[in-house]
N, C-alpha and C positions, 0 to 999 in steps of 0.2 A: 878233881875231874876237870879236864880241859874243855873249853867252850867249843861247841860244834861249829865247823866252818859254814858260813852263810852261803846258801845257794841262791843266787840272783836269777830270777826267771820271770818271764811274762806269760808262761804257759799255764800256770795254775795259781789259784788263790792261796793266801796264807791265813793261818790262825795265829794271832798275835796276842800275847798277854804281857803286862808289865806291872810290877809291884813296887810300892813305896819302900823307902829305906827302912831296914829292920822290920818290915811288915807292919809298921806302925800306921795308924789311921792318918789320913791327910790332915795337915795341921790347921786347916781352916774348914768352915762348914761345907758339907758336901754340895750344897746348892751353889756355893761360890765356885767350887772346883768344877761343877757342871758347866757353868758359864764359860770359864776359861777353856775347858775341854772342847766345847763346841767351837769356840773362837779359833783356837790353834789348829783344830782339825780342819776347819774350812781353809785356813791359810795353807796348811801343809798339802792338802789335796790339790789346791790350785797351783801351788808352787812346783809340785813334783808329779802332777798328773796321776794321782792315786785314786782308785775307785773303791769306795767303802760299801760293803754289803750289810754289815751289822756291827753295832758296838753297844757295850754296857759298861757303865761306871759303877764300881763298888767302893766301899769305904776306904780301902787301901790298895786297890789295883783296878785294872780295866782289861776288857777283852775286846778284840776287834777281828773282823773278817774282811779281808781286803785283797785287791789285785793291784799289781804294779806293771802297767803296760810298758814302762821304760826300764823294767828290771832294776829298780833303784830303791829297794826296801831299806837298805842301810842309811841312805841319805834322808829319806822321809822320816824314819824313826829317830835319827839323830836330831833332826830339826824339831820334831813334834815333842819328844820327851824333854829336850833342853828348854824349848820355849815355854811349854806347859809348866815345867818345874820352876823356871824363873818367876813366872807369874804367881804361883803358889807361895814360893819362898819370899817374894817381896811382900805379899799381904800378911804372911805369917811372921815376918821379920826374922827369918832364919838365914843362916850362912851355909849350913851343910846342904848337900844336894838332896833333892826330894826322892828321886828314883835311885835305889841302891844297886841291885844286881842288874846285869844286862837283860833286855827284854827277851822273851822266849818266843819261838816261832816254829811252825810246822807247815809243810805243804799239804794240800788236799788234792789228790789226783782224781778221785772218782766222785760222781754226783751223789752216790749213796752216802759216802762219808761226809761230803759237803753238807748234806741235810742234817746229819747227826751233830756236826760241829755247830751249825747254825742254831739248832735247838739248844745245844749245850750252853752256848753263849747267853741266850735269852733266859735260860733257866737258872743262871747264877743266883739271882735274888730268891728263887724258890728254895734252892739247896741251902741257902744261908738263913732261911726262915723269916725273911723280911716281908714277904707277901705270900698269898695263897695262889695267885695267878700272875703270870708274867706281865700281863697287860696293865696290872696295877702298879708296876714299878716305874717311877717317873724318870729315872736316870738311864734311859735306853733309847735307841734310835727308833723304836716302834711306838713310843709313848705319845709323842706329839707330832701332829701333822706338819708343823712348821719345819721339822727336821728333814722332811722328805727330799729337799734339794741335795742333802749330803749323801743320800743313798743312791747307788747306781743300779736302779731296778733292771735295766736292760741286760745286765750281766749276771744277775742272781740266777743260780742254777736249779731252782726248784719252782714248780708251777705256781704255787700260791704261798708266798712267804708269810702272810698274815693268816695262817690257819690256826685259830685259837685252840681248838681241841688238840691238834697235833703238837703244838708248841708247849702245851701244858702237860702232855702225856709223859709218863716215866719211861725212858729208854732202857733202863736196867744198868746195874753197876758195871757190867762188863764193858758197855759202850763208853761210859764216863771214864773208866779206868784207862781204856785204850786212848782216849783223847788226851788224858794227862800224860800218858807215856809218849804220845806223839810229840808233845812239846819238848821232850828231852831227846828226841831222835830227829829224823829228817822229815817225816810226814805222818799223817794219821792214816794208817792202814794196818790193822792188826796182823801180825805174822809176816809182814813184808820183810824180805831180806835187804838190809841196808846197803850192802855192796852192790846188789843188782840195781837198786834205786840210784845209787851214785853214778853207776855206769850209764844209766838211762839219761840222767840229767846232763852228764858230760857230753853224751851224744847230741842232745838237744842244743847244747851251747855251741858245739862244734859244727852242727848242721842245722842252723835256724830255718 
């Protein structure tokens, strides 16, 4: 299956996920990966003017919700994964690359879907059985107040992003499956015709 062509846009946010090579656990303690993760994320956001809405680091992958005002997702992701991978590889004394397959992305056109993806990202540790409540998972952008400078609150598209009851609620398997399918397509919107979406994006690019 060929890789889908990247749509570069500053109109909508992206859901991004990237997994380690062969789906193996990162080769150093996750607390060390977390330090590198924050460091390179700050560098990348500053260098490429990327706005982060949410992120969660897991044992062998991560999820992010972000916007690219300069429509430069590929540049940011190349820098972030390469620089993060080099730091992990150096400490682990590894030669092979850390991130195997290309990162996955999907666009989020509607606020309703944005909220579902936002919750999906923070519920990763719950689905993995690591914690009972999302706020107890320390490797996420909502766990520590000191991470707040990384988060672009003014562009988050839900009224109260730290709604503990809502973020811990179960959205149902249909929603979660739709989000997973969206990462293989162009956007998270169940039932959306991809050809119609492509034409809409091309129109946006031709008529900014």
